[in-house]
NUKOL-178685 format. One line per 5 residues: number of its first residue (from 1); their letters; for each residue x, y, z of C-alpha. Coordinates in steps of 0.001 Angstrom, whole numbers. Example, Ala and Ser with C-alpha at 12.3 -4.5 7.8 and 13.67 -1.06 7.14 Angstrom:
<pts>
1) as) 12300,-4500,7800 | 13670,-1060,7140
</pts>
This chain:
<pts>
1) msrav) 63726,79858,249691 | 60784,81076,247606 | 57870,78782,246804 | 58728,78829,243105 | 62327,77744,243777
6) krrde) 61118,75116,246213 | 58671,73694,243675 | 61430,73671,241057 | 63820,71797,243362 | 61133,69269,244284
11) ktifq) 60572,68242,240665 | 61523,64636,240011 | 64548,63808,237916 | 62415,62653,234999 | 60091,65665,235161
16) sgitd) 63167,67804,234589 | 63791,66000,231295 | 67263,64666,232159 | 68337,61920,229757 | 72075,61802,230531
21) yeafl) 73434,59781,233467 | 76063,62334,234463 | 73436,65083,234494 | 71183,62801,236533 | 74010,62167,238997
26) kenqk) 74628,65873,239445 | 70951,66702,239898 | 70464,63753,242264 | 73412,64841,244396 | 71925,68305,244748
31) kinlm) 68525,66928,245766 | 70033,64565,248346 | 72149,67413,249721 | 69040,69570,250085 | 67403,66717,251991
36) lnkfl) 70469,66384,254218 | 70418,70124,254842 | 66844,69885,256078 | 67984,67129,258447 | 70888,69282,259689
41) rfsil) 68572,72236,260316 | 66250,69912,262225 | 69258,68636,264215 | 69772,72144,265608 | 66844,71292,267911
46) igpll) 68866,68486,269531 | 70565,71027,271823 | 67275,72399,273251 | 65866,68845,273511 | 68903,67733,275523
51) mlair) 68411,70751,277801 | 64851,69592,278469 | 66157,66103,279199 | 68671,67554,281682 | 65903,69629,283245
56) fgifh) 63780,66538,283884 | 66739,64497,285132 | 66960,62083,282191 | 70642,62782,281450 | 73086,63455,284235
61) svtya) 76356,63533,282322 | 75349,66269,279874 | 75914,69954,280611 | 73958,72929,279342 | 77152,74283,277778
66) scviv) 77605,71128,275698 | 73990,71484,274483 | 74685,75026,273289 | 77902,73875,271584 | 76009,71085,269796
71) sllvl) 73377,73485,268413 | 75906,76145,267369 | 78148,73596,265693 | 75277,72013,263751 | 73988,75473,262784
76) slsci) 77413,76477,261430 | 77871,73267,259494 | 74349,73412,258057 | 74991,76958,256779 | 78282,75904,255160
81) hyvlt) 76582,72858,253705 | 73731,74910,252212 | 76129,77364,250539 | 78138,74533,248987 | 74966,72778,247853
86) mregn) 73660,75848,246023 | 76988,76458,244294 | 77223,74381,241133 | 80033,71854,241161 | 80353,71583,244940
91) tvraa) 77837,68826,245651 | 80454,66208,246708 | 82137,68643,249092 | 78712,69551,250453 | 78017,65860,251093
96) viafl) 81318,65546,252976 | 80336,68508,255178 | 76946,66893,255867 | 78487,63546,256845 | 81057,65310,258991
101) aidtl) 78305,67311,260723 | 76193,64236,261484 | 79171,62213,262678 | 80380,65123,264847 | 76925,65298,266389
106) lvlmn) 77140,61588,267173 | 80602,62037,268718 | 79348,64836,270978 | 76318,62814,272044 | 78413,59705,272658
111) sahig) 80994,61666,274666 | 78092,62860,276833 | 77410,59135,277494 | 74222,59070,275422 | 74227,55587,273958
116) iyitw) 74748,55666,270147 | 75183,52350,268319 | 73084,51567,265252 | 72982,55237,264200 | 76710,55104,263398
121) fvvpl) 75947,52885,260405 | 72996,54930,259156 | 75228,57718,257812 | 77110,55552,255246 | 73826,53975,254202
126) isllf) 72398,57449,253506 | 75419,58169,251296 | 74330,55323,248998 | 71532,57632,247823 | 74188,59615,245939
131) cdfkv) 74683,56624,243592 | 78419,57282,243643 | 80894,54838,245181 | 83413,57634,245747 | 80902,59465,247963
136) yaiav) 80102,56212,249752 | 83803,55487,250391 | 84334,59004,251796 | 81274,58632,254046 | 82546,55261,255364
141) ainya) 86024,56679,256012 | 84688,59719,257884 | 82262,57536,259803 | 84927,55047,260841 | 87345,57790,261898
146) mmtls) 84711,59599,263972 | 83515,56293,265440 | 87085,55506,266495 | 87460,58940,268100 | 84154,58559,269907
151) vwlvs) 84988,55126,271339 | 88441,56352,272437 | 86882,59306,274280 | 84369,57176,276213 | 86654,54188,276868
156) pyyas) 87825,55381,280323 | 84248,55967,281446 | 82809,52637,280297 | 85891,50644,281312 | 85472,51933,284865
161) lrvdf) 81910,50615,284926 | 82816,47159,283672 | 84520,44462,285745 | 85640,42520,282678 | 88086,45263,281575
166) drpfq) 91251,46173,283440 | 92212,49103,281254 | 90376,51567,278966 | 92350,50279,275995 | 90843,46826,276456
171) yfagr) 87353,48313,276209 | 88449,50396,273203 | 89975,47407,271405 | 86954,45186,272066 | 84413,47759,270993
176) mggft) 86374,48812,267857 | 86972,45175,266943 | 83238,44657,266692 | 82706,47984,264915 | 85493,47154,262430
181) ietai) 83932,43802,261530 | 80529,45449,261109 | 82084,48235,259011 | 83804,45696,256731 | 80509,43857,256215
186) mvvag) 78780,47207,255555 | 81469,48217,253006 | 80958,45022,250993 | 77176,45229,251189 | 77219,48938,250379
191) yclcr) 79522,48392,247408 | 77142,45782,246008 | 74154,48031,246593 | 75955,50985,244993 | 76862,48993,241887
196) lstsy) 73331,47615,241663 | 71707,51055,242021 | 74051,52776,239548 | 73517,49988,237020 | 69777,50207,237538
201) yreli) 69665,53980,237165 | 71907,53921,234109 | 69606,51416,232465 | 66510,53338,233545 | 67827,56676,232236
206) ekyri) 68907,55063,228974 | 65396,53657,228542 | 63951,57068,229390 | 66255,58682,226837 | 65136,56211,224186
211) lsdnk) 61498,56831,225093 | 62059,60605,224974 | 63762,60331,221579 | 60944,58133,220304 | 58387,60582,221632
216) rqmna) 60116,63510,219930 | 60382,61499,216726 | 56707,60549,216874 | 55716,64166,217554 | 57829,65289,214605
221) qmail) 56262,62629,212387 | 52784,63639,213511 | 53589,67266,212792 | 54782,66311,209310 | 51645,64275,208660
226) esmse) 49441,67105,209865 | 51322,69631,207758 | 51160,67343,204721 | 47404,66999,205084 | 47069,70767,204931
231) iyeya) 49976,71540,202647 | 47867,72530,199662 | 45242,75225,199500 | 44131,73850,196179 | 44837,70765,194061
236) slidl) 43231,69644,190844 | 43686,66969,188197 | 43915,68439,184707 | 43360,66314,181603 | 45259,68115,178845
241) damte) 43719,65947,176109 | 40114,66654,177089 | 40996,70042,178667 | 38973,69244,181773 | 39751,69994,185410
246) taird) 38677,68108,188524 | 39336,69618,191951 | 40762,67008,194334 | 41357,69456,197185 | 39899,72882,197764
251) traad) 39755,74775,201048 | 36280,75874,200063 | 33884,72984,200674 | 31502,74096,197931 | 34177,73718,195232
256) rhasg) 35705,70483,196519 | 35663,67700,193886 | 34092,70114,191379 | 34902,69449,187746 | 34429,71230,184456
261) tisgg) 35876,72220,181125 | 38877,74498,181023 | 38238,77735,179210 | 40716,80410,178228 | 43646,78006,178461
266) qsrmn) 43972,78260,182255 | 42525,76581,185351 | 39574,78011,187262 | 41792,78773,190264 | 44270,80724,188142
271) aklmp) 41443,82748,186623 | 40325,83674,190147 | 43867,84502,191272 | 44819,86650,188294 | 43223,89955,189508
276) siaae) 45029,89756,192874 | 48520,89083,191481 | 50956,91971,191918 | 51102,94066,188757 | 54815,93454,188181
281) srqaf) 54265,89661,188361 | 50969,89414,186509 | 52466,88691,183077 | 54797,86045,184503 | 51817,84424,186232
286) adfad) 49777,84528,183016 | 52581,82767,181146 | 52876,80143,183884 | 49109,79635,184056 | 48828,79132,180274
291) lsgal) 48331,75373,179993 | 49382,75258,176349 | 52714,76763,177321 | 52990,74346,180252 | 52412,71484,177809
296) trmhd) 55521,72535,175882 | 57716,73372,178888 | 57008,70086,180702 | 57880,67818,177802 | 61090,66636,179483
301) vqsmd) 60492,67526,183153 | 58436,65846,185858 | 57347,68977,187692 | 57501,72735,187385 | 56776,75395,189993
306) refls) 56965,79155,190465 | 56321,81524,193368 | 54010,84536,193121 | 52643,87259,195380 | 48905,87728,195797
311) aetgw) 47473,90879,197348 | 44846,88762,199128 | 46717,85689,200396 | 50384,86715,200239 | 53044,84476,198745
316) fraqy) 51982,81167,197172 | 53660,78435,195156 | 51962,77111,192007 | 53153,73735,190770 | 52459,71352,187885
321) ivver) 53220,67624,188451 | 53037,65171,185533 | 51148,61972,186370 | 50627,60579,182856 | 52317,61124,179502
326) rpdga) 51425,60592,175860 | 53427,58180,173689 | 55517,61112,172404 | 56474,62075,175974 | 54230,65122,176238
331) parii) 52190,65376,179462 | 48637,64026,179163 | 47422,64542,182716 | 48909,66740,185392 | 48158,67648,188969
336) ytiqn) 48054,71365,189568 | 48596,72544,193163 | 48616,75860,194953 | 50386,76070,198290 | 50367,79093,200574
341) idrqk) 53986,79841,201533 | 53518,83358,202872 | 54621,82467,206406 | 57661,80632,205062 | 58621,83565,202827
346) rreeq) 58235,86015,205682 | 60409,83794,207850 | 63035,83583,205118 | 62994,87345,204733 | 63352,87751,208491
351) liris) 66304,85329,208581 | 67948,87191,205726 | 67459,90459,207595 | 68922,88957,210758 | 71924,87546,208890
356) mtdel) 72627,90976,207395 | 72059,93029,210555 | 74534,93875,213315 | 72956,92743,216577 | 74306,95561,218768
361) tglan) 73690,98626,216601 | 70880,97456,214332 | 72891,98559,211293 | 73577,96402,208272 | 76664,94217,208801
366) rrgyd) 79559,93210,206528 | 77392,90659,204725 | 74773,93316,204084 | 77454,95676,202808 | 78911,93065,200448
371) tdmaa) 75440,92239,199118 | 74607,95898,198462 | 77985,96537,196835 | 77531,93508,194558 | 74197,94958,193419
376) lrkeg) 75793,98395,193003 | 78521,96971,190782 | 75833,95646,188450 | 73685,98770,188488 | 76552,101272,188472
381) mgedf) 77371,104183,190762 | 75851,107639,190365 | 77994,110712,189867 | 77286,111880,193424 | 78224,108555,195021
386) vlfsv) 80475,108893,198100 | 81940,106151,200290 | 82734,106980,203937 | 85095,104984,206159 | 84708,105558,209918
391) dvngl) 86621,104154,212897 | 85926,104702,216608 | 88919,106153,218456 | 89773,104816,221910 | 87380,101851,221866
396) keand) 89931,99411,223271 | 90833,101832,226046 | 87153,102220,226955 | 86701,98427,227046 | 89850,97929,229136
401) trghv) 89297,100740,231652 | 85510,101125,231919 | 84253,97766,230713 | 82571,96525,227562 | 79374,98340,228466
406) agdel) 81259,101584,227901 | 82618,100296,224590 | 79148,99225,223489 | 77872,102682,224366 | 80486,104232,222043
411) lmata) 79532,101869,219224 | 75816,102620,219579 | 76544,106351,219776 | 78572,106094,216562 | 75746,104232,214845
416) ecltt) 73241,106889,215956 | 75511,109748,214860 | 76159,108268,211405 | 72529,107277,210875 | 71349,110768,211786
421) vigpi) 73767,112452,209390 | 74071,109958,206526 | 70817,107984,206870 | 68663,110480,204900 | 71092,110421,201947
426) gkvyr) 72528,106897,202125 | 73098,103807,204246 | 75385,102999,207202 | 77079,99638,207902 | 79027,98255,210855
431) tggde) 81626,96067,209155 | 83908,95196,212078 | 84525,95726,215782 | 85019,99499,215642 | 84803,99886,211860
436) flata) 81910,101464,210006 | 81292,102109,206306 | 78634,104315,204787 | 77449,105101,201271 | 75766,108355,200360
441) mtdap) 74581,110362,197370 | 75861,113873,197967 | 77818,116564,196180 | 79138,117977,199484 | 80962,115160,201317
446) savle) 83104,117606,203277 | 79957,119172,204759 | 78763,115703,205770 | 82163,115084,207380 | 81948,118314,209373
451) eirsr) 78433,117469,210596 | 79655,114051,211773 | 82499,115702,213676 | 80142,118248,215184 | 77627,115675,216381
456) saawr) 80271,113311,217759 | 81983,116174,219621 | 78690,117134,221285 | 77939,113591,222469 | 77921,112726,226171
461) gayge) 77119,109270,227521 | 76410,107493,230778 | 79825,105759,230809 | 81904,108116,228694 | 82114,111835,228124
466) alsls) 83564,111900,224613 | 83036,110271,221240 | 85941,110584,218836 | 85667,109311,215263 | 88287,109073,212539
471) vgyaa) 86480,109659,209232 | 87640,109368,205658 | 85721,109505,202397 | 86172,109003,198688 | 83833,110597,196152
476) rrdhp) 83125,109146,192707 | 83364,112647,191300 | 86969,112984,192553 | 87956,109490,191370 | 85928,108764,188220
481) dadih) 88078,105788,187227 | 87905,104031,190609 | 85591,101105,191292 | 84039,100282,194691 | 87223,98640,195943
486) gleir) 89284,101624,194822 | 87009,104028,196651 | 87257,101853,199775 | 91061,102063,199672 | 91052,105856,199292
491) adqmm) 88452,106334,202036 | 90470,104061,204364 | 93662,106000,203631 | 92018,109269,204595 | 90509,107666,207710
496) yraks) 93885,106280,208854 | 95506,109671,208411 | 92836,111110,210696 | 93398,108283,213196 | 97151,108891,213118
501) ryysa) 96588,112546,213948 | 94297,111569,216824 | 96816,109200,218399 | 99646,111674,217862 | 98044,113958,220415
506) pgtdr) 99466,113865,223976 | 97802,111477,226417 | 96612,108879,223936 | 97383,105179,224064 | 100167,104766,221522
511) rrnhq) 100080,100968,221782 | 96533,101094,220493 | 97711,103367,217674 | 100356,100869,216696 | 97871,97999,216689
516) eta) 95326,99845,214565 | 97739,101219,211988 | 99828,98077,211703
</pts>
């Protein structure tokens, strides 16, 4: 086991962030099993230690062969136990193997007339660490069964040494009577301890969960407070009656709390921002910045904001907030704020791109296609507009026979082929599993079709040796009265005819043909 894995496994339950009792139970079982496995591996040394004891005449009833058997048996069981421990969902079975291994070791030692008494009851007590009464009950049952076997095996030997027993069964019955009483007492005590520990851990984990939730909530609240303290790049109080402006927040210390008369009908900040506003938005910003216009527009509203793009600072939001009104309802004093939202806008743009992009191929997806077509319906199609419908032949067969990696390779190859051919004159979309659409501005769609066929025929991949595409198109010039939907239908019809010809060829999967043309 690597040091990194070892450090990970040695983390405490609470360091791992577990706040659910069932998850705690599972993690705890694994940790206890790992501890038991260390004990089993250490127990492999019992065989060599017994050999040393035989060598120095400590044990006379033990043979070297039994020592070897003990070590080999413990080694085998420890290996099985480790495998089960590392496989998720097998922690209870692993515990059973561990208890069985320890009890078997005790049986072998006892049968060699090495006195084992108190140790018999240690194994069930160890099982209490699992915090699961089912595990404890299994450990007690295995322990009692192995204890019974052990006493039965040694009864003839010890009965022959005792004058108070006539038969081995008398020794067996006497010894097991005492062990049974002790086991019953241990079961009751263990049950109480198990209930107490599980109740304690449940309560402890629930408290930890509450503390963790409170900590997350406090961190979130602190983050909000910190963000609110820095939310505005600039804020000023504007008196529309006196036409004065007082800065109440400015990122520049020199201008903080500065005040003065408004000139030109706009705030000082707006006058500084005007040169950096994008040319296409400059007039809109000038109208928004005009305080006389704001006076009229805010007669019945509490706040008004707009977003603009600055060449220096990126996107920002300008906002007017009414704090005092005249008797006629017109705003008398307003707070004017500027908030930098460039990061937020970039994030929004990125999310929009992600939502409209196919993850596998990097092409625009169905949502992107629908958005572009909605815009095209408003703007109108050019005379050279052509809509292509493309479907990958044999994709299901590739997935079924060579795996999805082969199918993904075909999809990416199709995307590359279509982008290479159509990309310079249009845009390609992946709209379904093996379905692609493309728009292009061209007066030679048949030439584009031939180039697609040529490039797809020349393709060779790591998992497949052929790329076959069924392609159909519909040109605006050929169907002047058709809208986008009409062109889609005609392009699909041509594509399905091509697909039908492909699957009509000998050796193709006709079930796939039926599914795709149904």
